[in-house]
N, C-alpha and C positions, 0 to 999 in steps of 0.2 A: 142403402146402397151396401150390395151385398159384397162378399170378397174379391169378386173377379173383376168389379166395377170400380173400385176406390184407386187401384193401377191406375186403368186405364184414365180415370177421370185426373189424376194427377197431369199423368203425362200427357193431354192435351193440354192442361192448363199452361205446362213447362215449355212445351212446344210455342202455342200460341207467343206467351211471353219473350221465348228465343226469335222469331219472327219478328217483334214488334222491335226488340233491340237490334237484329240484324237489322231493319229499315231504318234506323235511326243511327248506325254504324252507319251506313252509306249516306247518309245525308250529311253527318257530322265529316266525312273523309272527303267528299266532293265539295263541302264549303268550307273545308279546313276552318271549324268554328268551335267554340265547346259550351255550355251551359252550367252556370252554377247555382241553386237554389238555396238561400239562408232563412235559417229561422232564429231569430234571437231568443233563448229562452229565459234567462236573463241577465244581469250586470250589476257587479259589484265594483264600484267607484272605475279605475281603467281595464278592470278584468272583463271578458266578454264570455258567455257560454252560450255557444250556438250549435245550431244544427243545419253541417251542410249537407248539399247533395251535386255530385260532381258529374254531368253528363258531356264526357268527351270521347273519342274515338276509342282509347286502350278500355275505358269502362265499359263502354259497351258494345267493345266486340269481344270483351272477356264475360260478361256478363250473358252473350246470345251463346259462347260455347260451353256454359256452365249449363245452362237450361235447356242446350239439344242434348247433351249428355247425361243431363239428370233423369230428361223426358226417355232416353234410350233406355235406362237403367230402371227405371220404372215400368215399362213396357216387359222387360226381360225380368223384373221382381214376379210379375203374372204367374209366370211359369216355374220360377225357380224355388218361390215361398209359397208353393202350392202345399196346400196343409197345415200350413204353419198357424197355430190358434191366435197366435199374437200378431198377425200379419196387417190390422189395423194401424196399431201402437208401431210397430214396425214404418209404415210408410210414414206414419205422423211426426214421426223423428226424424225419418229419412228428408222430408220438407224442409222440418226446422234447420237440419245440416245446411239446404240449399241456402235458406234465406239468412242463413247467418253468413254464408259465402258472399251473398249480395250486399251485406251490409257494409262487408271490407272493403267490397268493390267500390260502392259508389259513394262513400264517405270519405271527404278528404280530411275532416278534423279528426285531429291524433285522438282526443279523447272519447270521442263516440267511436271510434275503431277499435275501442277495446269492447264496445257489444258485439261484432262480428269474429273480432281475434279469440275474445274468450270465451262465445257461446260457440265457436268452431269445435275447443277444447272439450268445452263441457259434454255437448251433444254426441264429439266423436267418443267421448268415455262409454255415453249409454250405449251406443252402437256396438263398441268392441264388446262390450259384456253381454252382448244381445241371448246368445246360446246360456247362461249363466251355470257356467262349471269353473274349476279352480283355473285350467290353463286360459281362459276368456278371462277371470277377473285379474290373474297375474300380469296378462298382456294389458288389460285396460288399466290397473296402476300403472305401469311404466311408460304408457302413453301420457296419462292425464299428469304425470308428478313430471316428467320430463318436460311437456308444453306448459306447466305452470312455471319453469323457470325462466322461458320466455314472456310468459304471462308478468310474471316480474319486472321484467328488464323493460315493458313496454310501461307499465304503472310507472316505476323510476323514471322513463324519461318523460311521461307526463308535468311527474311532479318538479322536473329540472325545467321543462318548458314555461313553466309559471313564469319565470323572468321575461319572455315573449310578451306576456299580456292575452296571449293566443294561442291558440290549440292547430290552425291550420296549417299542412306538411305544405303546400303552395306557396306559403310564405314566411319560409324561415329565411332569415338572415342572421351575419355572425353575431353571438354573441359569448358571454364571458365560459361559459360551460359549453358551448356547441359540440367540443371533440368530444365531451364523457357524452351528451344525449346523442352522437351519432356511434359510440358507440354499443350503448344500450341498445339501438336498432339494431347494428348488424347480428349484437349476440342473440337476440330476438329471431330477428330472421333465419338464422343457425339450427335454431333450436326447431321453428315449425318447419323447415325445409330438411330436418334431419342429418344435416352434415358433422361429421368427425368435429368433436367426439359426441356429438349426440345423436349417432345412428342407430344407436341400439334398439331404440321402439317402434321405427318403420317396420320390418319383420315381421315384429311381432303382434303390430296391429292387424295381422293376417287371421287371427282369430276369430275377426268379424265375419258376416257372411259376405259371400262374392259381392253382391252388388254395393256392399257398402264400400269393399275392397277397390272396385274399380273407380267408384265416386270420392276416395280420397286418394289415390294413387294417381289420379288422371287430372283433377282439375279444383281442388277445393284444398281438403287440409295442406299435404305437401307444397302445394304451390303457394299458397297463400304468402309465406315467408320470400320467398323469392319475387312474388308480386309487389312486396311490402320494400325490398332494397331496391326494386326498379322504381317504384313513386319514388324513394329518397335517394335517387342516385345522384341526381344531380348537387346535393347535401354532402352526399356520402365523399365522391369522389375528392373533395377538397381537404377531406382528411388525410395526413401523412400516412403512406406505407397501405391504404385501403386496398389498393390495386393488387398489392404483392401479397398482401394476407390472402386475397379471396383466392389468388391463384394457388397458392401455397394448400389453401385448406380444399378446395374445387378438385384440384388433381389428385389429391390423395384418398378423397374419398370416391371417387372415379374408379382411380387403382384397385381401393380394397373392394369395393361394392362389386366390382369385376370378376377378383380373385375368388372372392367368396362363394361369389353365383357357380363358378365352374365346380366346385365342390360341392353345391346341394342339388336334392334330390325330390324336395318339396316342389312341385309345380309353381305354387301360389308365392312362395317363398323365393323363387327364384325370379318372376316377373316382379315381384315385390324389390329385389336388389337390384333387376335393369332400373326400376323406378328410381332409385339410390344414385346409380350410375349417371340417368341424364337430368339428374338434379344437379350433379357435379357438374355436367356440360354447362346448365345454364348460368350456375356460379364462376363458369370458367369464362363464359363470356362475358360476364359483368365486371371481372378482374383485369378483362382486355378494354374493357372501355366501349362495349357493344351492349348498352341497355335495350334497345330494340331489336336486335338481335335475340337477344337473351328472352326476350318476348315471345319474339317469332316461334324460337322451340317448345318455350312453355306452351303455346298453340296447338302447333302440329302435333308435339309428343303427348297432348291428353287426348286429340282425336285416337290415336292408334294404340295407346296405352288403353284406355276405356274399351276399346274393340277386344285387345286380347285376354282383359281380363271378364267380359264376357263369353269370350270362346272359351276360356278356360274351366268358366265356371259353368258352361254346358256340359263338357267333358265329364268335370267333377260329376255332375248330376247325373248325367247320363251313364256313369263310370259305376254308381250307389258309394259316392265319397269319397273314393282314392284318388289320394293327392301325390303319391309317388309315383315317379315319371318312370322307374322300373317294372312298374305292373301296369303300367296304361298303354296298351299296344294297337298297332292296326285302327289310328282314330281313324285317317284316309280311307279305311274301306268299311269302318263301321258308322261314321258320319262324314260323309264327302264334304259335305257344304260348309260346314263348321270347319276343317281339315284346310279347305280352301282359304275360308274367310281367317284362321289361325297364322296361315302361313304368309298371308297379303301383310296383315299386323307384324310378323316377327318381321319380314325385310323390311316394312317401314322403320321400322325400329332399328335396324343393321344398317339404315342408311342407303337402302338400295334404289340404283339411279330412277330418277322420276316418280319417287313414290312422295308421301307427304314428311318423311324425315330426311330423305335426303335433301330439298332445298335449305333447309335451315340446319344441319349437321354440317353438309357439304362447305358454308360458309362460314361456320364454326372453324373450321379444320385447317381451312386454306389461311383464315386469319391467325388462328394459332402457330401456321408455317413462317408466317409474314412475321409473328410479332418478334420483338427482341426480347428474347427470354433463355436462360443458359440450358447448355443441352440437355443435363442430366432431367432438367424437369418439362423439356420437350418430349425427351423420350418416355416418361413416365405418362406425360398426358397421350400421345401417342398409341403409347401400348393400352391404358385403358380406354380408350377410344373402340382399339381394336376389338378389345374382350367380349365387348357385344357381339359382335358375329360369332365369337367361338361358344357362349353360353347359350346362342339361340338357335343356333346350327344344332348344339347338344339336347338340348329339350327336342327340335322337329325330329332326329334321327330315334330318339328314343319312342316318343310320342305316336310320331305321324307314321313312320315307314317300319316299324318293330315289328317281329310276327305276332300273329294272334296265338296265344297260348295259355294254359295252365287255367283260366276263365274265361266261361262261355256267356256274355251281357246277351240278353234277348231284349227284345222290344225297344232298339237302341236304333234311333232315328232323327231325321231333320225336319220334322213335320209340325213342329209347333210352332205356328205362325207368329205368337206374340216375341218368341226367340230371332224368328230368322229375320221379321220386319226391324227390331232392335240391332241385330248384327249390317244388316244391308244398309242402314242409314248412316253408321259409323264408318262401313266400308267405302262410303261415297267420300267420307272425310281423310279415310287412311289413302286413297288414291289421287284424289284431286284437291283434297285440302291446302297443303302444301303450295301449290301453283295458284289458286286462286287468291290465297291469301299475298301473297309476294306480286300478283299482277294487280290486286288492290290498293295496298299500301306500302308507299314510296319510302317509308321509312325503314321495310325489310329488304331495300335493294343496298348493296353495297360492291362499289367497283375496288376490284381487288388485282394490283397486278403481279404477278407468279410467275417463274418460269416452266417452261410445257412440262417439263417434268415432276415440278412440286404441284401442277395441275392434275396431270395424272394420277400422281401418288394415293392418293384419295381412294379411286379406282381400284386402282392396283393392291392396297391393303385390303380393302374388300373383299377381292376375290381371292389374294393369298390367305385371306383365314378362312375365309369358305374350303379352300383345300385342307388345309391345316384341321378344320373340322373333320373333314370326311375320313382323313388317314387317321385322326387320334380316336374317334368314337365310331366307326363307321362298323368295327369288327369288335365293338366292346360287348362285354355281357354284362354290364352294370357292376360288376364287381370292385369294392375299390379297398385297397389298404389303409387300414386305420394306424398310420403314424402320426409322425408329431405333426406335419404341415397338415398332413386332410384336419386334424383336430383344433388345429389353429384356426386356420380356414373356416371350416365349418361352422365355428364358433364367434365368426364375425371378428376376430383378431381379441376375443374377449372383451369385448365393449360392454357388450350385457353385464359380465361380471363386475368389471372396474367399474362401469356407471351405476352398479348397485351396492355392492357386496364391503369395499370402503367406507361407504357412509354409513352404511347398517352399523360397519361395526365400530366407528365412531361415536353413531348416535346412541351405540351401546353402550360403549366405555363412559361416555359423558353422562348418559341419564344414568348408569349404576352411580357413579361416582357424585352426583346430582340428590341421588336418592339415598346414599350413605350420608352424605355431608349436613344434608339441609332438611330433607323428609324425615331420616331417620336420628339425624341429627342437632340442628339448631332447635328445628320448629319442636320435635318432641321435647328438647330439654326447655324449651321456652313456653311450650304450649302443655299439651294433655298430660304426658306422662311427666314432663319437668314439676307441673304444678302439682300431681299425684303424690311424688316422690316427697316434694317440700311439704306438704300439706301431713301425710304420712310422719316425718319424721318430728315433724312439728308435735303431731298428735302424740307418737311416741314420746318426746322429749315431756311434753305436756302431763303426759301417764306418768314418765318415772318423777317427775317432780312433785304430782300428787299422794305418790305413794313415800316419797320422802318427807314430806309434809304431815301427811298423815301419821306417819312413823313417829316424827318430833312431837307432832301435838299429842301423840298416845302417848309418849316417854314422859313428856312434860303434864300429863294429867298423873298419872303413875305418881310422879315426884310429888307433885302437889299432895295426891290424897295420903301419900306414906307420912310428910310432914307435916301434916293436920290432925294425924294421928297422934 
């Protein structure tokens, strides 16, 4: 199987699995049922270790979405990874990534879930460091170490759930350490979905190839934390202050990522920060006691975000690896099809009416307006959501309609059929995915009673932000004053610095004191150096004693010889 065939082969397999999962999803929705397959591995006294596989409409629909996006990404990789000598290894690791996500989706056992959860973290590290340079290595280490925090809390939750005698999260009841276990689940979900203060690894993971970014930011790694909290929601909601905590964390994440994206010029990092913003919106929906609405937004976001990354990857590929939006000009003239699809996915991200993102985002904003929340948090939440339009329009203004200048790129065309097919498949999802899912699944429909002003407020905010974007960046030359505000926001409020440097200083000081006190201290005094010094002193003492005894003996012998004469 040559390099051109392996991607197509995996793409066809994933598309077949997606179609099968879609048919099973339709069957389960229409019959309102689910199936659990259980295999008992072993049991010790009253403790049963089982491998359960859950087939319900949530797991089948999510698997359908993951395999559909992965199939398009594999097809896109035919063109994007052309000429790479490790192409086959890349595709095998990518398939491991998809398999780990499906483990996480279908397994309801808490102890078996760690297979998919830990597999995602390990394989993502291998993919982030794929290009094997210092930047990729530092990004990969930040990604894997930040995710290991969540893995540790998952393992702690598994150890706490021993008190129940099982690890099936569908059958959890209240026990002594129930609140502690749920706190572990929340922290694990926050690390995987990059909520504040664990947000620094998400833009750093952009060091991976663009097909990997399309998977990571749409339907696999970052959505695993949201999916875990959705699965555990009916247990988490029993914990006091869970909803208030999630609303606060999600609003701060949405606000921070939106502000930072406005000050960013790297195209992939802008799209990554938009993912962080939408993850905050999903968590906000969980905090407002709407788990199915969070799942709905997760599905629609996966469709248009994967499409946005594929369009961005094609632009980077055609512009010879340039990612700075100030240097990418005239995409709508040079790559007309990519430009149109890029704008469609951007509008779906902003919640433009009747695109995929509108159906879920509009419902979340309306529930936010009708929610019993204080004014300050409500304003922060609305401002954070509105920032999506600002940085999306800014990116389009720089890239799509900017004047072609400075560099002339040749052989720039939308003729690669693998790229075109992969983008068109996801484009249909970005156009009709929200309407289709809302029509099929009754859980995604919510009846909200609001005044007409509030109903129209969402559309008014969209068009108002569009006008603000045109007025602020329409005549922008791309120059930015490097003041303190720019420095703070471009560094993501120093989260990367604060999440790494203080711990490094602490570990350095503690390791130095340990080295001086134990390794160079007690262990040396009681070990090799101490034993050597003791033996040296003993030998020196014995030497002096022997010298003294020798002198005494000589004196005695001399005296004896003298008196004998």
